[in-house]
C-alpha positions in Angstrom: -51.4 174.9 20.4 -54.4 173.3 22.1 -53.9 172.2 25.6 -55.7 169.1 26.9 -56.9 169.4 30.4 -56.5 166.4 32.7 -60.2 166.2 33.2 -60.8 165.7 29.5 -58.1 163.1 29.0 -60.5 160.2 29.3 -62.9 161.8 26.8 -60.1 162.4 24.3 -58.9 158.8 24.7 -62.4 157.5 24.0 -62.8 159.6 20.9 -59.4 158.5 19.6 -60.3 154.9 20.1 -63.6 155.4 18.4 -61.8 157.0 15.5 -59.4 154.2 15.3 -62.2 151.6 15.1 -63.9 153.6 12.4 -60.7 154.0 10.4 -59.8 150.4 10.7 -63.0 149.3 9.0 -61.5 149.9 5.6 -58.1 148.3 6.4 -56.9 145.3 4.4 -57.6 142.1 6.4 -54.8 139.4 6.7 -56.3 135.9 6.6 -54.6 133.1 8.6 -55.6 129.4 8.8 -53.9 127.4 11.6 -54.0 124.0 13.2 -55.4 123.7 16.7 -52.7 123.5 19.4 -50.0 125.4 17.6 -48.4 128.7 18.3 -49.0 131.6 15.8 -47.8 135.2 15.5 -49.8 138.1 14.1 -47.2 140.2 12.3 -48.3 143.8 12.0 -45.8 145.0 9.4 -45.1 148.0 11.6 -41.5 148.9 12.4 -39.9 151.2 14.9 -42.7 151.7 17.3 -41.5 154.3 19.9 -41.1 153.2 23.4 -43.8 155.5 24.7 -46.5 154.4 22.3 -49.7 152.7 23.4 -50.5 149.4 21.8 -54.0 148.0 21.8 -55.3 144.6 20.6 -59.0 143.8 20.0 -60.7 140.5 19.3 -64.2 139.2 18.5 -65.6 136.1 16.8 -67.2 138.2 14.1 -65.9 141.7 14.7 -63.0 143.0 16.8 -64.9 144.7 19.6 -63.4 143.4 22.8 -60.1 144.7 24.1 -57.8 141.8 25.0 -54.5 143.6 25.4 -53.5 147.1 26.5 -49.8 148.0 26.7 -48.7 151.5 27.6 -46.0 153.4 29.5 -47.1 154.7 32.9 -44.7 156.8 34.9 -41.7 155.5 33.0 -42.8 151.9 33.3 -44.4 149.7 30.7 -47.7 148.2 31.9 -49.4 145.5 29.9 -52.9 144.3 30.8 -54.2 141.1 29.2 -57.9 139.8 29.1 -58.6 136.9 31.4 -59.6 134.7 28.4 -56.1 135.0 26.9 -54.1 134.8 30.2 -50.8 133.0 29.8 -51.4 132.7 26.0 -50.4 136.2 24.7 -47.0 137.7 24.2 -46.4 141.2 22.8 -43.4 142.5 20.9 -43.4 146.2 21.7 -41.0 147.0 18.9 -43.3 145.8 16.1 -46.6 145.3 17.9 -46.7 141.6 16.8 -48.9 139.4 18.9 -48.0 135.8 19.6 -50.8 133.4 20.7 -49.6 130.1 22.3 -51.6 126.8 22.1 -54.3 128.4 20.1 -57.7 126.6 20.1 -60.8 126.7 17.9 -62.4 129.0 20.4 -59.8 131.6 19.4 -61.0 131.8 15.8 -62.2 135.3 14.8 -61.1 138.8 14.0 -58.0 140.5 15.6 -57.3 144.2 15.3 -54.2 146.2 16.5 -54.0 149.9 17.1 -50.7 151.7 17.7 -51.2 155.2 19.1 -48.2 157.5 19.1 -49.2 160.9 17.9 -50.9 159.1 15.1 -52.6 155.8 14.4 -51.4 152.6 12.8 -53.7 149.6 12.5 -54.1 146.2 10.9 -56.9 143.6 10.9 -56.4 139.8 11.0 -59.0 137.0 10.3 -57.9 133.8 12.0 -59.5 130.4 11.4 -58.4 127.5 13.6 -59.1 123.9 12.7 -58.7 120.6 14.4 -56.5 118.0 12.5 -58.6 115.9 10.1 -59.3 112.3 10.9 -57.9 109.3 8.9 -60.5 107.9 6.4 -61.5 104.2 6.7 -62.2 102.0 3.6 -64.5 99.0 3.6 -66.3 97.0 0.9 -69.9 97.7 0.0 -71.7 95.8 -2.7 -74.4 98.2 -3.7 -75.3 96.9 -7.1 -76.7 93.4 -6.6 -77.4 92.9 -10.3 -73.7 92.9 -11.2 -71.5 90.0 -10.3 -69.1 90.9 -7.4 -66.3 89.5 -9.6 -66.9 92.2 -12.2 -67.3 95.4 -10.1 -65.9 96.4 -6.7 -67.7 99.0 -4.5 -65.2 100.3 -1.9 -66.8 102.7 0.6 -64.7 105.4 2.3 -65.9 107.3 5.4 -64.4 109.8 7.8 -65.5 111.8 10.9 -66.9 115.2 9.7 -65.6 118.5 10.8 -65.5 122.2 9.9 -64.6 122.6 6.2 -63.8 118.9 5.9 -64.0 117.2 2.4 -63.7 113.6 1.4 -62.3 112.6 -2.1 -61.4 109.5 -4.1 -58.3 109.6 -6.3 -57.1 107.4 -9.1 -53.4 108.1 -9.1 -53.3 111.9 -9.0 -56.7 112.4 -10.7 -59.6 113.2 -8.3 -62.7 111.1 -9.2 -65.3 112.6 -6.8 -65.6 114.7 -3.7 -68.2 115.3 -1.0 -68.8 117.4 2.1 -71.6 118.2 4.6 -72.3 121.3 6.6 -74.1 119.1 9.2 -71.1 118.3 11.4 -73.0 115.6 13.3 -73.1 113.4 10.2 -70.0 111.5 9.1 -68.9 111.8 5.5 -68.9 108.8 3.2 -68.2 108.3 -0.5 -68.5 105.2 -2.6 -66.3 104.3 -5.6 -67.2 101.9 -8.4 -64.2 100.0 -9.8 -64.5 97.7 -12.8 -62.5 94.5 -13.0 -60.4 95.6 -15.9 -59.2 98.8 -14.1 -58.0 97.0 -10.9 -54.6 95.9 -12.0 -53.7 99.1 -13.9 -54.5 101.8 -11.4 -53.9 102.8 -7.7 -56.8 104.3 -5.7 -56.6 106.4 -2.5 -59.2 108.1 -0.3 -58.3 111.6 1.1 -59.9 113.6 3.9 -58.8 117.2 4.1 -59.5 120.6 5.6 -57.7 123.9 5.0 -54.8 123.0 7.3 -54.4 119.2 7.2 -55.1 116.1 5.2 -55.0 112.3 5.7 -54.7 109.5 3.0 -55.8 105.9 3.0 -54.8 103.6 0.1 -57.2 101.0 -1.2 -56.1 97.4 -0.6 -57.5 95.7 -3.7 -56.5 92.2 -2.7 -58.4 92.5 0.6 -61.6 94.3 -0.6 -62.0 93.4 -4.3 -62.1 90.0 -6.0 -59.7 90.7 -8.8 -59.3 87.1 -10.1 -62.8 86.4 -11.6 -61.6 83.4 -13.7 -60.0 81.7 -10.7 -63.1 82.4 -8.5 -65.4 80.9 -11.2 -63.3 77.8 -11.4 -63.3 77.5 -7.6 -67.1 77.7 -7.5 -67.3 74.9 -10.1 -64.8 72.6 -8.3 -66.2 73.3 -4.8 -69.1 70.8 -5.1 -66.7 68.1 -6.3 -63.9 68.8 -3.8 -66.1 68.6 -0.7 -67.5 65.1 -1.3 -64.0 63.9 -2.2 -62.6 65.3 1.0 -65.3 63.6 3.0 -64.6 60.3 1.3 -60.9 60.5 2.0 -61.6 61.3 5.7 -63.9 58.3 6.0 -61.3 56.0 4.4 -58.7 57.1 6.9 -61.1 56.5 9.8 -61.9 53.0 8.6 -58.2 52.2 8.2 -57.4 53.3 11.7 -60.3 51.1 13.1 -59.0 48.0 11.3 -55.5 48.6 12.3 -56.5 49.0 16.0 -58.6 45.8 15.9 -55.7 43.8 14.4 -53.3 45.1 17.0 -55.7 44.0 19.8 -56.0 40.5 18.3 -52.3 40.1 18.2 -52.0 41.0 21.8 -54.8 38.4 22.7 -53.0 35.6 20.8 -49.8 36.2 22.6 -51.4 35.9 26.0 -52.8 32.4 25.2 -49.4 30.9 24.2 -47.7 28.7 27.0 -44.0 28.3 27.4 -42.6 25.0 28.5 -39.1 24.2 29.9 -37.4 21.1 31.2 -37.2 20.6 34.9 -34.0 19.0 36.3 -34.4 17.2 39.6 -31.6 16.4 42.0 -30.9 12.7 42.9 -32.2 13.3 46.5 -35.5 14.7 45.1 -35.8 11.7 42.7 -35.2 9.2 45.5 -37.8 11.0 47.7 -40.4 11.0 45.0 -40.0 7.2 44.5 -41.8 6.7 47.9 -45.1 8.1 46.6 -47.4 7.6 43.7 -50.7 9.1 42.5 -53.7 6.9 41.8 -56.7 8.1 39.8 -60.1 6.6 40.7 -63.2 7.4 38.9 -66.3 7.7 41.1 -69.7 8.6 39.7 -68.3 10.2 36.6 -65.7 12.2 38.6 -62.0 11.6 38.8 -60.5 11.4 42.3 -56.8 11.7 42.9 -55.3 9.7 45.7 -51.6 9.9 46.8 -49.9 6.8 48.1 -46.8 7.1 50.2 -44.3 4.3 50.9 -42.9 3.8 54.3 -39.5 2.6 55.1 -40.5 -1.1 54.8 -42.1 -0.5 51.4 -45.7 -0.5 52.7 -48.1 1.9 51.1 -50.5 4.2 52.9 -53.1 6.7 51.6 -52.5 10.4 52.3 
């Protein structure tokens, strides 16, 4: 039996790790696709790992070269070291070696590799792709073919924010009519659909944006975007030149009627103010006797009328006042 000296322990560990990396190159890779912000677990398929085994996890965007977790038993105690990049995100199950990653982000996409060392080697490789949720597509009307009457063909345009592995599709019912994508993530995706008038009332249309982990659907509102009553629209265009002058004529007639009615109302008020109201005046006997002592005489001088009041005294003589 070969005895390993303490001074050579580091060298043997290095050689063992190198062998593990070379052996893992031919392992079957498990592919996972996840939504950003979720929690995922990388299941190793290994059971019954002994308590004294050493568990190593490696990670890299293209190749698992960087050690992110090292769990081993040291002096009877389990010591687990985690890379700063994954602090507070990783949780290890020492029974199966499964690794749980909390709140995973797109920066965590890449290749993960586990090595379990316990007198032998067990390993497994994972390829993890993390995607952001896809955006909801927006539909608007775009009349691209100017030679065709807008009442005969409708051109809805669907667009969505681009992202990694995002596609945009038009569906008629469950049938996909067309699809587009673009590797240039700075350019939004857009897709136009041509709908003939005879197809509008017999089919439903939806625009779908999707990536490997999510999808969003927007239904086409035909009544808002497409003129699907061409006969009515044509009749409206014919009647419009007739209806506008008729409406103006009716408005003028109403205004003239209001002016005449207001003038008539003013005239009636003026006539009422010119009418005089007369009433009989009853005088008491004392007032009648007193008025018998004076009289009024009208004298015309130089074309003018002069009023002179004559008052009787107690003897019946008259005097001017």
